N, C-alpha and C positions, 0 to 999 in steps of 0.2 A: 491289698493294693500291690501290684507288681513293681519291681524295681524300675522298670522302664517308664511306667506311668508316674511314679514318684519322682524320678529324675526329670521328666518333662515338666511336671508341676513345679518343681524346684527351679528349673531354668526360667519358666514363665514368671515366677515370683521375683527372681533376681532381675530379670529384664524389666519388670514393672518398677521395681525400686530404682534401678538405674535411670529409666526414662523419667520418672517422677522427679528425681534429684536433678537431672539435666534440665528439664523444663522449668523447675523452680528457679534454677540458676539463670535461665534465659529470661524469666520474668524480672528477676533482680537486675540483670544487665540492661534490659529495656527500660527499667525505672531510672537508671542513671542518666539516660539521654533525656534531659529536662530543660524546659524553658520556663523560668519562674513567672507566675502570675497568681491571682487569688486562688485558683486551683491550677497547679502546674501542668503544662503541656508535657507529656512524656510518651514514650513508646510502650509504656506499661500495658496498655490495653492490647497492643499487638502481641505481647507475650502471653497475656491472658487468653485472647482469642485463639492463638496458635496452639497453646497447650490444650485447650478444649477440643479443637477440631482434629488435632493429630492424635491425642491420647484418648479422646472420648470424654464423656461427661464425668464419670466417676474419677478416673485418674487425673483429669484436668482440674476438677474441683479440689482434689487432694493437693495438687500443686499449688493452687491459689491459697488454700488454708495453710499449707506449710510455709509458703512465702510470707504470709502475714505473721505467722507464729515466729518465724526466724527474726523478723523485724521487731516484733514485740519484746523478744528476749534480749534485744540490744545489738544485734548484728545490723550494720547500716546498709539495708537493702532497699529502703524507700527512696522516693525521689529526693534529689539533693543530698544523697548519702545519709538520709535520716534513719532513725531507729527509735524504739521505745514506745511506751504506752501513750505518750502525748500525741503521737501521730494518729492514733486511732481515736482518742478521746477529743481531739481538736476539731476545728470546723470542717476540715476535709476528710475526717475519719469515716464519715458515712459512705464516701465513695470507695474507700478501701474495703469496708465491710460489704459494700454493694457488689464488689467483685465476687465474693463468695455467693451472694444471692444470684448473681449472673451465672455462675457455675452450676448451681442447683437448677436454675431455670433451664439452662441449656441441656443439662443431664436429663431432666424430666421430659422435655420436648423430644429429644432424640431417642429416648427410651420408648416413648409412646409411638412416635411417627417414623422412626428408623434413621439411617445414617446417610441418606442421599444429600447431595450438596445443597439443594434447596431447603431441606429440613435443617441442616446445620446453619444455614444463613438465617432462617426463621428463629432458631434457637438462640443464636448470637444476638440478633436484633431484639428479641424479647428480653434476653438477659441484660442487654445494654439499657433498654428502657427501664427495667427494674433497678439497675444500678443508678441511673440518672435520677429516678424517682426517690429512692432511699437517700442517696447522697444529697439531693436538693433539700429534702425535708430536714435532714440532719444539719446541713450547713445553715439553713434558715434558723433553726432553733438555737444552735450553738453560737452562731455568729451574730445574729440579730435579736435573739431572745423572744421572738414572737412569730406567729404565722397568720398572715392575712393575704388577700389577693395581691395587693401592691408589693408586699415583701416577697412573695413567691415569684412574681413576675420579674422583680429586680434580681433575685437569686438565679432564676432561669437564664437571664441575660448574661450573668457573670459566669455561672457554673455549667451551663449546658450548651447554649447556642454556639459559643466559639468552638466547641468540641465535636459537634455533630458531623461536619464534613471530614475532619481528620479521623474520627472514630470509624466512619463508614469506609474510608480508605483503608484503615488498618484491618477492618473486618474483611474487606475484599482481599487484601494481601494474605491474611491468615487462610482464607479459603483456597487461594492459589497455592500457597505453601503446602496445604493439606493434599491437594490434588497431585502435586509434583513429587511428594515423598513416597517412596515405595512402601507397600503394606508390610513388608518383611521387617521393617525397623520398629513397628508399633507394638 
């Protein structure tokens, strides 16, 4: 391998590390903007969606996993400046873990279908649906201890319905940010 190729590869690796670190921090900052409720309203999904659209599925998913890892080891990056294992093993932990599922879903869809804006939107929507599904089941089991139609409907009313419009708005904002950022910074 020539020195020029090695140097270019090294620069790309450093650039990826810097961008992953930056967008992990952006997710954390977005998590701090929080309105308390059974499942807190945050800008966290805006950070998640923006990381995925700007950095792509692989690096975006790494950002999400790094964000969750940082919170697990005790750095207060979760909503309400929370940290620790209790945030993942608690009632809303399924939504946190659902962010990783969202990332993988987005990654797979864009890997197969490409990086057009419509494909990114489909990937984010599918990922959000997976996050809602996993988080709702988790919340139902951990919070209420049982799963039946009535319990699931109640959980959907508390954990999903209030978030649909805000999450769609955040998804749209992430797609706009992605379009406005020059390719050279990615």
